[in-house]
C-alpha positions in Angstrom: -99.7 45.9 -203.9 -97.7 48.7 -205.5 -93.9 48.4 -205.2 -91.2 50.8 -206.2 -88.0 49.6 -207.6 -85.1 49.7 -205.2 -82.9 50.4 -208.1 -84.7 53.6 -208.7 -83.3 54.8 -205.4 -86.7 55.0 -203.8 -87.5 53.0 -200.6 -90.2 50.3 -200.7 -93.6 51.6 -199.6 -96.3 49.0 -199.1 -99.8 49.8 -200.5 -101.5 50.2 -197.1 -104.6 51.5 -198.7 -105.4 48.5 -200.9 -108.1 50.3 -202.7 -109.7 51.9 -199.6 -109.7 55.5 -198.5 -107.2 56.8 -196.0 -110.0 57.5 -193.5 -111.2 53.8 -193.8 -107.7 52.4 -193.2 -107.1 54.7 -190.2 -110.5 53.8 -188.7 -109.9 50.1 -189.2 -106.5 50.3 -187.5 -107.9 52.1 -184.5 -110.8 49.6 -184.2 -108.3 46.7 -184.3 -106.0 48.5 -181.8 -108.9 48.8 -179.4 -110.2 45.3 -180.0 -106.8 43.6 -179.6 -105.5 46.1 -177.0 -102.5 46.9 -179.2 -99.8 49.0 -177.6 -98.0 51.0 -180.3 -97.3 54.4 -178.8 -94.0 55.9 -177.7 -94.8 55.4 -174.0 -95.1 51.6 -174.6 -91.8 51.4 -176.5 -88.4 50.1 -175.2 -86.6 52.6 -177.5 -87.8 55.7 -175.7 -85.2 57.8 -173.9 -85.5 59.0 -170.3 -86.3 62.5 -171.7 -89.3 61.1 -173.6 -87.6 61.3 -177.0 -86.9 58.4 -179.3 -83.6 56.5 -179.4 -84.0 56.4 -183.2 -85.1 60.0 -183.5 -88.6 59.1 -184.8 -90.8 62.1 -184.8 -92.8 61.5 -181.6 -95.5 64.0 -182.5 -96.7 61.5 -185.2 -96.9 58.6 -182.7 -98.6 60.8 -180.0 -101.2 62.5 -182.3 -104.8 62.2 -181.6 -106.5 60.5 -183.3 -103.6 58.4 -184.4 -103.3 57.8 -188.1 -101.4 54.8 -189.5 -101.5 56.3 -193.0 -100.7 59.9 -193.8 -102.7 62.2 -196.2 -100.4 61.1 -199.1 -100.8 57.4 -198.4 -97.5 56.8 -196.8 -97.1 54.8 -193.6 -96.8 56.8 -190.4 -96.3 53.8 -188.1 -92.9 53.7 -186.4 -90.7 50.9 -187.9 -88.4 50.8 -184.8 -91.2 50.2 -182.2 -90.3 47.5 -179.7 -92.6 46.6 -176.8 -91.0 47.5 -173.5 -92.3 44.3 -171.9 -94.5 45.9 -169.3 
């Protein structure tokens, strides 16, 4: 796992790829999401506002994109860190 020093002023970013391609990681996440019926989208989140926006101003277009990608083209995490199941 690659870690950046917090003293360098850069936030910690986990190595989500772990030696695999971005496409493989995204496909594995989608397969697990379907298998385990994961709810991880804005519509399933307790932090959504009545207007459909995010209480924490997360860019909803990322969470609503099809197909969903958990890792971006540059290897950074796209998953919302503020997600909280709405209990339904």
